[in-house]
N, C-alpha and C positions, 0 to 999 in steps of 0.2 A: 509588589509582590515578588517573591524571589522564583528565579525560574532554574532549572536544572537541565542539565543537557543528559539524555539517553543516547546510547550508544551498546551498537553488539556486534561482536566477531560473526553473529550469524546472520547479517541482513549487510548489502554490498556499503561500502563506505562510500560517502559521499561524493559526487564528482563536480562538487563545485563548493563557492564557500556557504556552507548551510547545514547543520548536522541532521543529522537523522531523526530525533525527536527532541521536542523538548517539552518538560512538564512545567504547567503551571500552574498553585492552587491542585485542585480535583481533576485537571487535564494534561492531557495529554495529547499533543501535536505533532503528528506524523507527517515527514515531510515526504513530499511526492517521492514514489518506488516505481522503479521499470524492471524490465526481465533480467539483474543481471545478478550472475549465482556466485555469491559470496565466496563459495569455497575456488572457486576456476579464474572466476574475476571474467569470464565469457559471456555472452548475452544469448539468453536463451530465446531466441528469434526466429525456430524453423516454422512457427504458427503462431497464432493469436490464441491457439489454445493452450502450450505453452508456455508464452508469455501472460497468461493470465495466470496462470497456476502460479508461477515463480513467484510476480509482483505479489500475491495473495500470502505464497511460504514466507517474503520479505515481511509483510506487513505482520504475521503471525509472528515473527522473530522480535522485532522490535517490541511489540505487545506484551511478550513474552518475559523480554530486559525488564519492563517496565512494572512486573508481577500484575499480567493483564494477559486479555485473549480477545479473540475477534467478537465474541461474544459480549465483550465493553464497549465497541465501535457504537459512538452513538449517531456520528454523521462521517458518510463516504462520497468522498470525491472522485468520480472515474474519468479517465480523458482518453480516447479512443481517437484514430484518424478516419475510421470508415465507419459510419453507423450500420453497414449491414454486419459488423461482427455485434450488434448490440444481443442478443440472441445468445451467442457463443461466450461473452463476460458473462451474462444473467447463469448461464448454466457452472461456469466456476462459481459462482458466489454462490449457486443452489450445494455445490459439491463441499464446502467451507465455512458458511453461514447456515444458521437455522433461526426460526422465528422466535422472538421476534427480531426481524431484521433490523439496521440502522437505518435514518435516514439518508437518502443518495442522490446524486445529481449523474448524471453523464453527459459530458459535455464533447460534440466531435470537433476536436481541430485538426490545424491543419499540417502539421509536426508537431514532433514531441523528442526528447532527446535521443540521441544516438540513433533516431530511427525508427527508434520503437513505433508501436500499435495501439499501445497502452500505457496508461501511468494510473497510479492510485495515490489519493493520501488522504487523511481520516483523523476525527478528533476522536479521542479516548475519554473514557469517564471511567474515573480512577477510584471513585469514592462511594465503592460499595459494597 
């Protein structure tokens, strides 16, 4: 099965040897997004709220580049460095996602790239 690389200037460029997203068949696989502002390149790290909002903005931009939206996400994985931030990340999701919500896992990790506190990756169904 062929794969297509999805890229948009409206989300941060990859900070390593990976693509923002890869389309394969009717699915889009979005790489882990952190709180980098695509315009300035600045890390948005003043609060976990600000980080979660920027991560969701980045996911939205990549979905849009593939003619999809947050409602097309079927699986979301959230990595956080402190499980005490779980409710804050939930609130950010409620601000941007509507029911029916995607399947989701939230995992506490010891560290994330660039010292951020939250990262999200997603699987998007493009066949609707």
